C-alpha positions in Angstrom: -0.8 12.5 -7.3 -3.5 12.1 -10.4 -1.9 15.0 -12.3 -4.6 17.1 -14.4 -4.4 18.8 -17.8 -2.3 22.3 -18.2 -0.3 21.1 -14.3 3.1 21.7 -14.4 5.3 19.1 -13.0 9.4 18.2 -12.9 10.9 14.8 -13.0 15.0 13.5 -13.4 16.4 13.7 -16.7 19.9 12.6 -15.9 21.9 14.0 -13.3 19.3 17.2 -13.3 15.8 17.6 -13.0 13.3 19.0 -16.0 10.0 20.6 -15.6 7.2 19.4 -17.9 3.4 20.4 -18.2 0.7 17.8 -18.5 -1.1 18.5 -21.9 -4.0 15.7 -20.9 -4.9 11.7 -21.1 -5.4 10.1 -24.8 -8.5 7.8 -25.6 -6.4 4.9 -25.7 -5.2 5.0 -22.6 -2.3 7.3 -23.3 -0.8 10.0 -22.4 1.3 13.4 -22.9 3.6 16.5 -21.7 5.8 18.7 -23.1 8.8 20.1 -22.0 9.1 23.8 -21.1 12.5 24.5 -21.3 13.5 24.7 -17.5 16.2 22.9 -15.8 17.0 22.6 -12.3 20.1 21.4 -10.6 18.2 19.9 -7.5 14.8 18.2 -6.9 14.5 21.1 -4.0 15.0 24.0 -7.0 12.5 22.0 -9.1 9.9 21.6 -6.8 10.1 25.5 -5.9 9.5 25.8 -9.5 6.6 23.5 -9.6 4.6 25.1 -6.9 5.0 28.6 -8.3 3.7 27.7 -12.4 0.6 25.6 -10.2 -0.3 28.4 -7.5 0.7 26.1 -4.8 2.1 26.5 -1.8 5.2 25.2 -1.1 5.0 22.3 2.1 7.7 23.0 4.9 9.7 19.9 5.1 10.6 18.3 8.6 14.3 19.1 9.6 
């Protein structure tokens, strides 16, 4: 998935998942993001929070 400037995403950090905001790509081919200070202990919690922050509807998971 390609991120757009201002979108939120999560990434693993140690045994947790942290939420970041994508700041954008730079002209030299690099990109940057800012950690927003929210940590979650499960991927599903982090995913739910990212959906909420980005205004996305969560996809239902198949059992």
